[in-house]
C-alpha positions as CSV (number, residue, x, y, z in Angstrom):
1,X,-55.4,-98.2,23.4
2,X,-59.0,-99.0,24.6
3,X,-59.5,-102.7,23.9
4,X,-62.4,-103.5,21.6
5,X,-65.2,-105.7,22.8
6,X,-64.3,-109.3,22.3
7,X,-67.7,-109.9,20.8
8,X,-67.7,-107.5,17.8
9,X,-70.9,-107.7,15.8
10,X,-70.7,-107.7,12.0
11,X,-73.4,-105.1,11.1
12,X,-74.9,-106.9,8.1
13,X,-73.7,-110.5,8.6
14,X,-77.3,-111.7,8.5
15,X,-77.4,-110.6,4.8
16,X,-74.5,-113.0,4.0
17,X,-76.0,-115.9,5.9
18,X,-79.4,-115.3,4.2
19,X,-77.7,-115.5,0.8
20,X,-75.6,-118.5,1.8
21,X,-76.8,-120.4,4.9
22,X,-73.8,-122.8,4.7
23,X,-71.6,-119.9,6.0
24,X,-73.4,-119.8,9.3
25,X,-71.1,-122.5,11.0
26,X,-68.1,-120.3,10.2
27,X,-69.5,-117.2,12.0
28,X,-66.6,-117.2,14.5
29,X,-64.1,-116.9,11.7
30,X,-66.0,-114.0,10.1
31,X,-66.2,-112.3,13.5
32,X,-62.5,-112.8,14.2
33,X,-61.6,-111.3,10.8
34,X,-64.0,-108.4,11.2
35,X,-62.7,-107.7,14.8
36,X,-59.1,-107.6,13.5
37,X,-60.2,-105.1,10.9
38,X,-61.9,-102.9,13.5
39,X,-58.8,-103.1,15.8
40,X,-56.6,-101.9,12.9
41,X,-59.0,-99.0,12.2
42,X,-59.1,-98.0,15.8
43,X,-55.3,-98.2,16.1
44,X,-55.0,-96.0,13.0
45,X,-57.3,-93.5,14.5
46,X,-55.4,-93.3,17.8
47,X,-51.8,-93.4,16.5
48,X,-51.9,-91.9,13.1
49,X,-54.9,-89.6,13.0
50,X,-57.0,-92.0,11.0
51,X,-56.6,-94.0,7.8
52,X,-56.9,-91.0,5.5
53,X,-53.7,-89.5,6.9
54,X,-51.9,-92.8,7.3
55,X,-52.5,-93.8,3.7
56,X,-51.1,-90.5,2.4
57,X,-47.6,-91.4,3.8
58,X,-46.3,-91.0,0.2
59,X,-46.3,-87.3,1.1
60,X,-43.9,-87.7,4.0
61,X,-41.7,-90.7,3.0
62,X,-39.0,-90.9,0.3
63,X,-38.1,-87.4,-0.8
64,X,-40.4,-84.4,-0.4
65,X,-39.9,-80.8,-1.6
66,X,-41.1,-78.3,1.0
67,X,-42.5,-74.8,0.2
68,X,-39.1,-73.2,1.0
69,X,-37.5,-75.7,-1.5
70,X,-35.7,-77.6,1.2
71,X,-35.8,-81.4,0.6
72,X,-37.0,-83.8,3.3
73,X,-35.8,-87.4,3.0
74,X,-37.4,-90.2,5.1
75,X,-37.0,-93.9,5.2
76,X,-37.9,-96.9,7.3
77,X,-34.8,-99.2,7.8
78,X,-35.1,-100.8,11.2
79,X,-32.1,-103.1,11.0
80,X,-29.7,-100.4,9.6
81,X,-26.7,-99.1,11.6
82,X,-26.5,-95.9,9.6
83,X,-28.0,-94.3,6.5
84,X,-26.4,-91.8,4.1
85,X,-27.6,-90.1,0.9
86,X,-25.4,-89.9,-2.1
87,X,-25.9,-88.9,-5.7
88,X,-25.1,-86.4,-8.5
89,X,-25.9,-83.5,-6.1
90,X,-22.8,-84.3,-3.9
91,X,-20.5,-85.8,-6.6
92,X,-21.3,-89.3,-5.1
93,X,-19.6,-88.6,-1.8
94,X,-20.7,-91.5,0.4
95,X,-20.7,-90.1,3.9
96,X,-21.2,-86.3,3.7
97,X,-25.0,-86.5,4.1
98,X,-26.0,-88.8,7.0
99,X,-29.7,-89.4,8.0
100,X,-30.7,-88.9,11.6
101,X,-32.1,-91.9,13.4
102,X,-35.7,-91.5,14.7
103,X,-37.9,-93.8,16.7
104,X,-39.5,-97.0,15.2
105,X,-36.7,-97.6,12.7
106,X,-37.2,-94.3,10.8
107,X,-34.4,-92.2,9.4
108,X,-34.6,-88.5,8.3
109,X,-32.4,-86.1,6.4
110,X,-33.1,-82.4,5.5
111,X,-31.2,-80.7,2.6
112,X,-31.6,-76.9,2.7
113,X,-31.9,-75.2,-0.7
114,X,-28.9,-74.0,-2.7
115,X,-27.7,-70.4,-2.6
116,X,-30.0,-69.5,-5.5
117,X,-32.9,-71.0,-3.5
118,X,-33.4,-73.9,-5.9
119,X,-33.6,-77.4,-4.4
120,X,-30.3,-79.1,-3.5
121,X,-31.1,-82.1,-5.8
122,X,-31.9,-81.3,-9.4
123,X,-34.9,-82.8,-11.3
124,X,-33.8,-85.9,-13.2
125,X,-30.6,-86.4,-11.3
126,X,-29.5,-89.7,-9.7
127,X,-29.6,-90.6,-6.0
128,X,-28.8,-93.6,-3.8
129,X,-29.3,-94.5,-0.2
130,X,-26.1,-95.9,1.4
131,X,-27.1,-98.4,4.1
132,X,-24.6,-99.5,6.8
133,X,-25.5,-102.7,8.5
134,X,-24.6,-104.0,11.9
135,X,-22.4,-106.6,10.3
136,X,-20.3,-103.8,8.7
137,X,-21.7,-104.2,5.1
138,X,-22.1,-101.1,3.0
139,X,-25.2,-101.4,0.7
140,X,-26.4,-99.1,-2.1
141,X,-30.1,-99.0,-2.3
142,X,-33.0,-97.3,-4.1
143,X,-35.6,-95.7,-1.8
144,X,-38.7,-98.0,-1.6
145,X,-40.7,-94.8,-2.2
146,X,-38.8,-93.7,-5.3
147,X,-41.2,-92.2,-7.9
148,X,-39.1,-92.8,-10.9
149,X,-36.3,-95.2,-11.7
150,X,-34.4,-95.7,-15.0
151,X,-31.8,-98.0,-16.5
152,X,-29.0,-97.1,-18.8
153,X,-28.8,-99.3,-21.8
154,X,-25.5,-100.9,-20.8
155,X,-26.5,-101.4,-17.2
156,X,-28.5,-104.3,-15.6
157,X,-29.4,-102.3,-12.5
158,X,-32.0,-99.5,-12.3
159,X,-31.1,-96.1,-10.9
160,X,-33.2,-93.9,-8.6
161,X,-33.9,-90.7,-10.5
162,X,-35.3,-87.7,-8.6
163,X,-38.5,-86.8,-10.4
164,X,-39.7,-83.2,-9.7
165,X,-40.5,-81.6,-13.1
166,X,-40.8,-77.8,-13.4
167,X,-44.1,-78.2,-15.3
168,X,-45.9,-81.3,-14.0
169,X,-48.8,-82.6,-16.1
170,X,-52.2,-81.5,-14.7
171,X,-55.1,-83.7,-15.4
172,X,-58.2,-81.8,-16.5
173,X,-60.8,-84.5,-17.2
174,X,-62.9,-85.8,-14.3
175,X,-63.1,-89.6,-13.6
176,X,-66.0,-91.2,-15.5
177,X,-68.7,-92.7,-13.3
178,X,-68.4,-96.4,-12.5
179,X,-69.9,-98.3,-15.5
180,X,-72.9,-100.5,-14.7
181,X,-71.7,-103.2,-17.1
182,X,-67.9,-103.4,-17.1
183,X,-66.3,-104.2,-20.5
184,X,-62.6,-104.4,-19.8
185,X,-59.7,-104.1,-22.3
186,X,-56.7,-105.7,-20.7
187,X,-53.6,-104.0,-22.1
188,X,-49.8,-103.8,-21.9
189,X,-48.2,-100.6,-23.1
190,X,-45.0,-102.1,-24.2
191,X,-46.5,-104.5,-26.7
192,X,-49.2,-102.1,-28.0
193,X,-47.6,-101.5,-31.4
194,X,-46.8,-103.6,-34.5
195,X,-43.1,-102.6,-34.2
196,X,-40.5,-104.9,-32.7
197,X,-39.6,-102.6,-29.7
198,X,-41.0,-101.4,-26.4
199,X,-43.9,-99.1,-27.2
200,X,-44.6,-96.0,-25.3
201,X,-47.3,-94.3,-23.2
202,X,-47.6,-91.7,-26.0
203,X,-48.1,-94.3,-28.6
204,X,-50.9,-95.8,-26.4
205,X,-52.5,-92.4,-26.0
206,X,-52.4,-91.6,-29.7
207,X,-53.0,-95.0,-31.4
208,X,-54.5,-97.4,-28.9
209,X,-57.0,-95.4,-26.9
210,X,-59.1,-94.5,-30.0
211,X,-59.1,-98.2,-31.0
212,X,-60.3,-99.2,-27.5
213,X,-63.0,-96.5,-27.5
214,X,-64.2,-97.5,-31.0
215,X,-64.2,-101.2,-30.0
216,X,-66.8,-100.4,-27.3
217,X,-64.8,-101.0,-24.2
218,X,-65.4,-98.7,-21.2
219,X,-62.6,-99.8,-19.0
220,X,-58.9,-100.5,-19.4
221,X,-56.9,-102.8,-17.2
222,X,-53.2,-101.7,-17.4
223,X,-50.6,-104.4,-16.9
224,X,-46.9,-104.0,-16.1
225,X,-47.1,-100.3,-15.0
226,X,-45.4,-100.7,-11.6
227,X,-41.7,-100.8,-12.3
228,X,-40.2,-104.2,-12.8
229,X,-36.5,-104.8,-13.7
230,X,-37.2,-107.9,-15.8
231,X,-39.4,-107.1,-18.8
232,X,-40.2,-110.7,-19.4
233,X,-41.8,-111.1,-16.0
234,X,-44.8,-109.5,-17.6
235,X,-44.8,-106.9,-14.9
236,X,-45.3,-109.3,-12.0
237,X,-41.9,-109.1,-10.3
238,X,-42.1,-105.6,-9.0
239,X,-38.9,-103.8,-8.0
240,X,-40.2,-100.2,-7.4
241,X,-43.8,-100.0,-6.2
242,X,-44.3,-96.2,-6.5
243,X,-42.5,-95.8,-9.9
244,X,-44.4,-96.0,-13.2
245,X,-42.2,-98.0,-15.5
246,X,-39.8,-95.7,-17.3
247,X,-39.3,-98.1,-20.2
248,X,-42.5,-96.7,-21.7
249,X,-41.8,-93.0,-21.0
250,X,-42.2,-90.5,-18.1
251,X,-44.7,-90.3,-15.3
252,X,-46.2,-87.2,-16.9
253,X,-46.9,-89.2,-20.1
254,X,-48.7,-91.8,-18.2
255,X,-50.8,-89.1,-16.4
256,X,-51.7,-87.7,-19.8
257,X,-52.6,-91.2,-21.1
258,X,-55.1,-91.7,-18.2
259,X,-56.4,-88.2,-18.6
260,X,-57.2,-88.8,-22.3
261,X,-58.8,-92.1,-21.5
262,X,-61.1,-90.3,-19.0
263,X,-61.9,-87.7,-21.7
264,X,-63.3,-90.7,-23.8
265,X,-65.4,-91.9,-20.8
266,X,-63.1,-94.9,-20.2
267,X,-62.1,-95.8,-16.6
268,X,-58.6,-97.2,-16.0
269,X,-57.6,-99.9,-13.6
270,X,-54.1,-100.7,-12.4
271,X,-52.9,-104.3,-12.2
272,X,-51.5,-104.0,-8.7
273,X,-49.1,-106.6,-7.3
274,X,-49.2,-106.6,-3.5
275,X,-49.0,-110.4,-3.3
276,X,-45.2,-110.6,-3.6
277,X,-42.1,-108.6,-4.6
278,X,-38.9,-109.2,-6.7
279,X,-35.9,-110.9,-5.1
280,X,-33.7,-108.0,-6.4
281,X,-31.7,-106.2,-3.7
282,X,-29.9,-103.3,-5.4
283,X,-32.9,-102.1,-7.3
284,X,-35.7,-103.8,-5.4
285,X,-37.2,-103.9,-1.9
286,X,-35.4,-107.1,-0.8
287,X,-32.9,-106.6,2.0
288,X,-33.4,-102.9,1.9
289,X,-32.0,-102.4,5.4
290,X,-29.6,-105.4,5.1
291,X,-31.9,-107.8,7.0
292,X,-33.7,-110.7,5.5
293,X,-37.0,-109.3,6.7
294,X,-37.7,-105.5,6.8
295,X,-40.8,-105.4,4.5
296,X,-41.1,-109.2,4.4
297,X,-41.4,-112.2,6.6
298,X,-38.1,-113.9,7.3
299,X,-37.5,-117.1,5.3
300,X,-38.9,-119.6,4.9
301,X,-42.3,-117.9,5.4
302,X,-41.1,-114.8,3.5
303,X,-40.2,-116.6,0.3
304,X,-42.5,-117.9,-2.5
305,X,-40.7,-121.0,-3.8
306,X,-42.6,-121.2,-7.1
307,X,-42.4,-117.5,-8.0
308,X,-38.8,-117.0,-6.6
309,X,-40.0,-113.9,-4.9
310,X,-40.4,-112.3,-1.4
311,X,-43.7,-112.3,0.6
312,X,-44.8,-109.2,2.6
313,X,-45.4,-109.2,6.3
314,X,-48.9,-107.9,6.4
315,X,-48.9,-107.8,10.2
316,X,-46.2,-105.1,10.2
317,X,-47.4,-101.5,10.7
318,X,-44.9,-100.1,8.3
319,X,-45.7,-102.6,5.6
320,X,-49.4,-101.6,5.9
321,X,-48.3,-97.9,5.6
322,X,-46.3,-98.8,2.5
323,X,-48.9,-100.9,0.7
324,X,-52.0,-98.8,1.6
325,X,-50.2,-95.6,0.7
326,X,-49.2,-97.3,-2.5
327,X,-52.8,-97.7,-3.5
328,X,-53.6,-94.1,-2.6
329,X,-50.6,-92.9,-4.7
330,X,-51.8,-94.6,-7.9
331,X,-55.3,-93.2,-7.3
332,X,-54.3,-89.6,-6.3
333,X,-51.1,-89.0,-8.3
334,X,-52.1,-90.8,-11.6
335,X,-55.9,-90.8,-11.5
336,X,-56.4,-94.5,-11.8
337,X,-60.0,-95.6,-11.1
338,X,-59.3,-98.8,-9.2
339,X,-57.3,-102.0,-9.2
340,X,-57.1,-105.6,-10.3
341,X,-55.3,-107.3,-7.4
342,X,-52.9,-109.9,-8.7
343,X,-52.2,-113.2,-6.9
344,X,-55.0,-112.9,-4.3
345,X,-55.1,-116.7,-3.8
346,X,-51.4,-116.7,-2.8
347,X,-52.1,-113.9,-0.3
348,X,-55.2,-115.7,1.3
349,X,-53.6,-119.0,2.2
350,X,-50.3,-120.0,3.9
351,X,-50.0,-122.7,1.2
352,X,-50.4,-120.0,-1.5
353,X,-52.6,-122.2,-3.5
354,X,-49.7,-124.5,-4.3
355,X,-50.9,-128.2,-4.4
356,X,-54.4,-127.1,-3.2
357,X,-57.2,-128.6,-5.3
358,X,-60.0,-126.4,-3.9
359,X,-62.8,-128.9,-4.2
360,X,-65.4,-126.3,-3.0
361,X,-65.6,-127.7,0.6
362,X,-66.1,-124.7,2.8
363,X,-63.6,-125.9,5.4
364,X,-60.9,-125.1,2.8
365,X,-61.6,-121.4,3.2
366,X,-61.4,-121.2,7.0
367,X,-59.1,-122.3,9.7
368,X,-55.3,-122.5,10.0
369,X,-54.5,-122.6,6.3
370,X,-55.9,-119.0,5.9
371,X,-53.4,-116.2,6.3
372,X,-55.6,-113.8,8.3
373,X,-53.0,-111.0,8.3
374,X,-53.2,-110.7,4.5
375,X,-56.9,-111.3,4.4
376,X,-57.4,-108.4,6.9
377,X,-55.0,-106.3,4.8
378,X,-57.3,-106.9,1.7
379,X,-60.4,-106.0,3.8
380,X,-58.7,-102.8,5.0
381,X,-57.6,-101.9,1.5
382,X,-61.1,-102.4,0.1
383,X,-62.7,-100.6,3.0
384,X,-60.4,-97.5,2.7
385,X,-60.6,-97.4,-1.2
386,X,-64.4,-97.6,-1.3
387,X,-64.9,-95.1,1.5
388,X,-62.6,-92.5,0.1
389,X,-63.5,-93.2,-3.6
390,X,-67.1,-94.4,-3.9
391,X,-66.7,-95.1,-7.6
392,X,-63.4,-97.1,-7.1
393,X,-63.5,-100.6,-8.7
394,X,-61.5,-103.5,-7.3
395,X,-61.2,-106.9,-8.9
396,X,-59.7,-110.0,-7.3
397,X,-57.6,-112.6,-9.1
398,X,-58.6,-115.6,-6.9
399,X,-58.7,-119.2,-8.2
400,X,-59.9,-120.7,-4.9
401,X,-63.4,-119.4,-4.8
402,X,-63.2,-117.9,-1.3
403,X,-66.8,-117.2,-0.1
404,X,-67.7,-113.5,0.5
405,X,-64.6,-112.3,-1.4
406,X,-67.0,-109.9,-3.3
407,X,-69.3,-109.0,-0.5
408,X,-69.1,-105.7,1.5
409,X,-66.8,-105.5,4.5
410,X,-69.9,-104.6,6.6
411,X,-71.3,-108.1,5.9
412,X,-68.0,-109.8,6.9
413,X,-66.8,-110.0,3.2
414,X,-63.5,-108.9,1.8
415,X,-65.0,-106.0,-0.1
416,X,-64.0,-106.6,-3.7
417,X,-66.4,-105.5,-6.4
418,X,-65.6,-108.4,-8.8
419,X,-63.6,-111.6,-9.0
420,X,-62.2,-113.1,-12.2
421,X,-64.1,-116.1,-13.5
422,X,-60.8,-118.1,-14.1
423,X,-62.5,-121.4,-14.8
424,X,-64.0,-120.1,-18.1
425,X,-60.9,-119.6,-20.2
426,X,-59.5,-122.9,-19.0
427,X,-62.7,-124.7,-20.1
428,X,-62.5,-123.2,-23.6
429,X,-58.9,-124.2,-24.1
430,X,-59.7,-127.7,-22.8
431,X,-62.6,-128.1,-25.2
432,X,-60.6,-126.9,-28.2
433,X,-57.6,-129.1,-27.3
434,X,-59.5,-132.3,-26.4
435,X,-62.9,-132.4,-28.1
436,X,-64.2,-132.9,-31.6
437,X,-67.0,-130.4,-32.4
438,X,-69.6,-133.2,-32.3
439,X,-68.5,-134.2,-28.8
440,X,-68.9,-130.8,-27.1
441,X,-70.7,-131.2,-23.8
442,X,-73.2,-128.4,-24.0
443,X,-74.5,-128.9,-20.5
444,X,-70.9,-128.7,-19.1
445,X,-70.2,-125.5,-21.0
446,X,-73.3,-123.9,-19.6
447,X,-72.5,-125.1,-16.1
448,X,-68.9,-123.6,-16.3
449,X,-70.3,-120.3,-17.5
450,X,-73.0,-120.0,-14.9
451,X,-71.3,-121.7,-11.9
452,X,-70.6,-118.7,-9.8
453,X,-71.4,-117.6,-6.2
454,X,-74.8,-116.0,-5.9
455,X,-74.6,-112.3,-5.2
456,X,-70.9,-112.0,-6.0
457,X,-70.0,-110.4,-9.3
458,X,-67.7,-112.0,-11.8
459,X,-65.6,-110.8,-14.7
460,X,-66.0,-113.4,-17.5
461,X,-63.4,-113.8,-20.2
462,X,-62.8,-116.3,-23.0
463,X,-59.0,-115.7,-22.8
464,X,-56.7,-113.3,-21.0
465,X,-52.9,-112.7,-21.1
466,X,-52.4,-116.2,-19.5
467,X,-53.7,-117.9,-22.6
468,X,-51.6,-115.8,-24.9
469,X,-48.2,-116.7,-23.4
470,X,-45.7,-119.0,-25.0
471,X,-46.5,-122.6,-24.0
472,X,-50.2,-122.0,-24.8
473,X,-52.1,-120.6,-27.7
474,X,-54.8,-118.0,-28.2
475,X,-58.2,-119.2,-29.1
476,X,-57.7,-118.0,-32.6
477,X,-54.5,-120.0,-32.9
478,X,-56.2,-123.1,-31.4
479,X,-58.9,-122.8,-33.9
480,X,-57.0,-121.8,-37.1
481,X,-53.3,-122.4,-36.4
482,X,-50.9,-122.0,-39.3
483,X,-53.7,-121.2,-41.8
484,X,-53.9,-117.8,-40.1
485,X,-50.7,-116.9,-42.0
486,X,-51.9,-118.0,-45.4
487,X,-55.7,-118.1,-45.6
488,X,-57.1,-115.0,-43.9
489,X,-57.8,-113.0,-47.0
490,X,-61.5,-112.1,-47.5
491,X,-60.8,-112.0,-51.3
492,X,-60.6,-115.8,-51.5
493,X,-63.2,-118.3,-50.3
494,X,-62.8,-119.6,-46.7
495,X,-61.1,-122.9,-46.2
496,X,-63.0,-125.3,-43.8
497,X,-60.5,-124.5,-41.0
498,X,-60.8,-120.7,-41.4
499,X,-64.6,-121.0,-41.7
500,X,-64.9,-123.0,-38.5
501,X,-62.4,-120.8,-36.7
502,X,-64.0,-117.5,-37.6
503,X,-67.5,-118.7,-36.6
504,X,-66.5,-120.3,-33.3
505,X,-64.2,-117.4,-32.3
506,X,-67.3,-115.1,-32.4
507,X,-69.7,-117.5,-30.8
508,X,-67.3,-118.4,-27.9
509,X,-66.9,-114.7,-27.1
510,X,-70.6,-113.8,-27.3
511,X,-71.6,-116.8,-25.2
512,X,-68.9,-115.8,-22.5
513,X,-70.1,-112.1,-22.7
514,X,-73.8,-112.9,-22.3
515,X,-73.7,-115.8,-19.9
516,X,-70.5,-115.8,-17.9
517,X,-70.5,-112.8,-15.6
518,X,-71.3,-109.2,-14.6
519,X,-68.3,-107.9,-16.5
520,X,-66.4,-109.0,-19.5
521,X,-62.6,-108.9,-20.3
522,X,-60.6,-109.1,-23.5
523,X,-56.8,-109.2,-23.8
524,X,-55.3,-106.7,-26.2
525,X,-55.4,-107.9,-29.8
526,X,-57.6,-110.9,-29.1
527,X,-60.7,-108.9,-30.2
528,X,-59.5,-109.4,-33.8
529,X,-58.0,-112.9,-33.3
530,X,-54.4,-111.8,-33.1
531,X,-52.4,-114.5,-34.9
532,X,-49.6,-115.1,-32.5
533,X,-48.8,-115.8,-28.9
534,X,-46.8,-113.5,-26.6
535,X,-43.2,-113.9,-25.8
536,X,-41.0,-111.2,-24.3
537,X,-37.3,-110.7,-25.3
538,X,-35.2,-113.0,-23.2
539,X,-32.1,-115.2,-23.5
540,X,-34.1,-118.2,-24.8
541,X,-35.3,-116.3,-27.9
542,X,-32.1,-114.2,-28.6
543,X,-33.8,-111.1,-27.0
544,X,-36.3,-111.0,-29.9
545,X,-39.3,-108.5,-29.9
546,X,-41.0,-110.5,-32.7
547,X,-43.7,-111.8,-30.4
548,X,-43.7,-108.9,-27.9
549,X,-46.0,-106.7,-30.1
550,X,-49.5,-106.5,-31.3
551,X,-50.1,-106.3,-35.0
552,X,-52.8,-103.6,-35.2
553,X,-51.7,-103.0,-38.8
554,X,-53.6,-106.2,-39.7
555,X,-56.8,-104.2,-39.1
556,X,-55.8,-101.5,-41.6
557,X,-55.8,-104.1,-44.4
558,X,-59.5,-104.2,-45.0
559,X,-59.2,-107.4,-47.1
560,X,-58.1,-109.5,-44.1
561,X,-60.6,-111.4,-42.0
562,X,-59.1,-110.0,-38.8
563,X,-61.1,-106.9,-39.5
564,X,-64.3,-109.0,-39.7
565,X,-63.6,-110.4,-36.2
566,X,-62.9,-106.9,-34.9
567,X,-66.2,-105.5,-36.2
568,X,-68.1,-108.3,-34.6
569,X,-66.4,-107.7,-31.2
570,X,-67.1,-104.0,-31.5
571,X,-70.8,-104.6,-32.3
572,X,-71.1,-107.2,-29.5
573,X,-69.9,-104.5,-27.0
574,X,-72.2,-101.8,-28.5
575,X,-75.2,-104.2,-28.4
576,X,-74.4,-104.8,-24.7
577,X,-74.1,-101.0,-24.2
578,X,-77.6,-100.6,-25.6
579,X,-79.3,-103.5,-23.8
580,X,-77.3,-103.7,-20.6
581,X,-77.2,-107.5,-20.0
582,X,-74.0,-107.4,-17.9
583,X,-75.8,-105.3,-15.2
584,X,-78.8,-107.6,-15.3
585,X,-79.4,-110.6,-13.0
586,X,-77.9,-114.0,-14.1
587,X,-79.5,-115.5,-17.2
588,X,-82.4,-117.9,-17.4
589,X,-81.1,-120.8,-19.5
590,X,-84.1,-122.5,-21.2
591,X,-82.3,-124.9,-23.5
592,X,-79.0,-126.7,-23.5
593,X,-79.7,-129.4,-26.1
594,X,-76.9,-131.9,-26.4
595,X,-77.8,-133.5,-29.7
596,X,-78.7,-130.3,-31.5
597,X,-75.8,-128.4,-29.8
598,X,-78.1,-125.5,-29.1
599,X,-78.1,-123.1,-26.2
600,X,-80.9,-120.6,-25.5
601,X,-81.1,-118.1,-22.6
602,X,-82.6,-114.8,-21.7
603,X,-80.8,-112.1,-19.8
604,X,-81.9,-108.5,-19.2
605,X,-85.0,-109.4,-21.4
606,X,-82.7,-110.0,-24.3
607,X,-82.9,-113.5,-26.0
608,X,-79.7,-115.3,-27.0
609,X,-79.7,-118.3,-29.3
610,X,-76.6,-120.4,-30.2
611,X,-76.3,-123.2,-32.6
612,X,-72.9,-124.8,-32.2
613,X,-73.8,-127.6,-34.6
614,X,-71.1,-128.0,-37.2
615,X,-73.5,-129.1,-40.0
616,X,-77.1,-128.8,-39.0
617,X,-79.2,-125.7,-39.4
618,X,-82.7,-125.7,-37.9
619,X,-85.9,-124.3,-39.5
620,X,-88.8,-123.3,-37.3
621,X,-86.9,-124.1,-34.1
622,X,-89.0,-123.4,-31.1
623,X,-87.3,-121.4,-28.4
624,X,-88.7,-120.3,-25.0
625,X,-89.1,-116.6,-24.0
626,X,-90.8,-115.1,-21.0
627,X,-91.8,-111.6,-22.2
628,X,-94.4,-111.5,-25.0
629,X,-94.1,-109.2,-28.0
630,X,-92.4,-108.8,-31.3
631,X,-88.7,-109.7,-31.4
632,X,-86.0,-108.6,-34.0
633,X,-82.4,-109.6,-34.6
634,X,-80.0,-107.1,-33.0
635,X,-76.8,-109.1,-33.5
636,X,-76.1,-112.0,-35.8
637,X,-72.7,-113.7,-36.0
638,X,-73.6,-115.0,-39.5
639,X,-73.6,-111.5,-41.1
640,X,-71.4,-111.2,-44.1
641,X,-69.8,-108.1,-42.4
642,X,-68.5,-110.4,-39.7
643,X,-67.2,-113.2,-42.0
644,X,-70.4,-115.1,-41.8
645,X,-72.6,-116.5,-44.6
646,X,-75.5,-114.0,-44.5
647,X,-78.2,-116.6,-44.1
648,X,-80.6,-114.5,-42.0
649,X,-83.0,-111.8,-42.9
650,X,-82.8,-109.0,-40.4
651,X,-86.1,-107.5,-41.4
652,X,-87.9,-110.6,-40.0
653,X,-90.2,-110.0,-37.1
654,X,-90.7,-112.8,-34.6
655,X,-94.0,-112.8,-32.8
656,X,-94.3,-114.7,-29.6
657,X,-97.0,-117.4,-29.2
658,X,-98.7,-118.0,-25.8
659,X,-97.2,-121.5,-26.0
660,X,-95.4,-122.3,-22.7
661,X,-92.1,-124.0,-23.4
662,X,-89.0,-125.0,-21.4
663,X,-90.1,-123.2,-18.3
664,X,-91.2,-120.0,-19.9
665,X,-94.7,-118.7,-20.6
666,X,-94.2,-117.9,-24.3
667,X,-92.1,-119.1,-27.3
668,X,-91.2,-118.2,-30.8
669,X,-90.0,-120.1,-33.9
670,X,-86.7,-119.2,-35.5
671,X,-84.4,-120.3,-38.2
672,X,-80.9,-120.9,-36.8
673,X,-78.1,-121.7,-39.2
674,X,-75.3,-124.0,-38.1
675,X,-72.4,-122.3,-36.2
676,X,-74.4,-119.2,-35.7
677,X,-75.3,-117.0,-32.7
678,X,-78.1,-114.4,-32.7
679,X,-79.3,-111.9,-30.1
680,X,-82.9,-110.8,-30.3
681,X,-84.6,-107.9,-28.5
682,X,-88.2,-107.1,-27.9
683,X,-89.3,-104.2,-30.0
684,X,-92.0,-103.2,-27.5
685,X,-89.6,-102.7,-24.5
686,X,-87.8,-99.6,-23.5
687,X,-84.3,-100.8,-22.7
688,X,-82.9,-97.4,-21.8
689,X,-81.6,-97.4,-18.2
């Protein structure tokens, strides 16, 4: 292979340094990363015919039906002594169908069609790979490329099921365009029903998709789709990377679910776990070929002590083939529109973020603690995805704040579109746990919501699945606790606890939505203040499904205040859809008044006013605004419809005065009731975009 020049130039590195001059001293690190990326791309071109072909290896590995109905089986098992195929098709004979050894640790087997010209292995029948090791062990394994695995009720172990339906589902709706302002509904198929059982893809299609559409979300982030043997792992201990979880239904039903979402104009992201893999051997990737490495680093480097899982060897050619093809598979086969990459912090650093404080000192993001193999894998993944699918969306779950994570690869960045603003939900939980209302530090709240890297997009959220898990509580539960079970009827007057909870729940979400990022995320059920935490059936709770469900039925009871919270959440999203503040530059905060507990900011020429004061309402309160004109209320958390007190007249017109105030050229006077948030828009501006 022709060696690349040592001194590879990053095409647009000057953009990055212009945006953040503090990155200039680390130019060598950026160059080294970029050079490694270019080397990988050149190598792919020379040895595999380019990345497009390489990343479609899901068409040549595992089992493939050929036009003549013969079946080609292909595996990578470098440490194996011999490989055999067994299953229903040969009455589970262990040694009648040996694979042939190829170079580079590959194994192949061809099964000609039956006499009637049908494939030798029937659709929906079971298979196993028999691996013989050099030590003389005989291991029964599922192909790492298996497209479908199921588990009998009485069994602990999953089975590899050959999936080749006679009438595969054909998706008919095109992918929607990438939304300018991403409003994400984070969802889990299994819990998406009020019933105490594992819900299905079909239930999600029929009952949940219309709810998401009506709630004003334009993107769904699907959790726990990649197959995981242990349900209570929340989908983060993956056993079969190419298999959509069978506990919710068939692959075809998932394809239909995504197709219907597309018909509603909703894009669908997969929560992809490439940061680690389950320790399982019989139905996982671990020790597939009998060795302690294969897809992973050998221990101790290949083990994550905290997660009790295996860590991929991103420098291995075949691991790159497996993981990059995995991304293509979910895009091409199922029609996903992008990915939320889980555990990115663990991937980026040899210490996996364990015991690392991340003070923000730039030296923490460069040097020997950075795992450049996995960093370059992420660059490669983003480069390939965004080149092949220009509308693809990638989101990084990174707690460290790695600079340039969400800048283009051509600038020396990692190429993600967004990162999750993980400090925001932690801040809200901390405030509700530790502070009285009168002690809220308004400046600190604003700082947390606006403290993000310039030029790198964030997804803001008040709470995600992390805050819903047992051991913590949702915001609604922190605010209202046990009164949610007794005092949520709108037919009786609100108690002080419910009144406070209802008002703050809306205000916290709107403030996060307007100020916190370039996208917004909500976890399933939290849009209406779901009354309970989340706990999956496990030994510790007698395998109960009581908390592994979402009680959408609460919305059908119109006399419960959950419906008021839902209607506010919906109208918040619809207001954003009209005025587009998420796609606008970061907000200009003109007031963060500690004593009054008032926050005022403009974003996308929309004016947001928050009065967090528990008891004081303000008459003729002067607020700053840049653009002159007539303003009207477009969203008001105090409306009766939303469980508010109806203290504002929506016919009021607010005329700006040429009275400079708080750094803006104009100002208006408003009445802001206590515990109320309002959004005003300028009647003279065309907001369509």
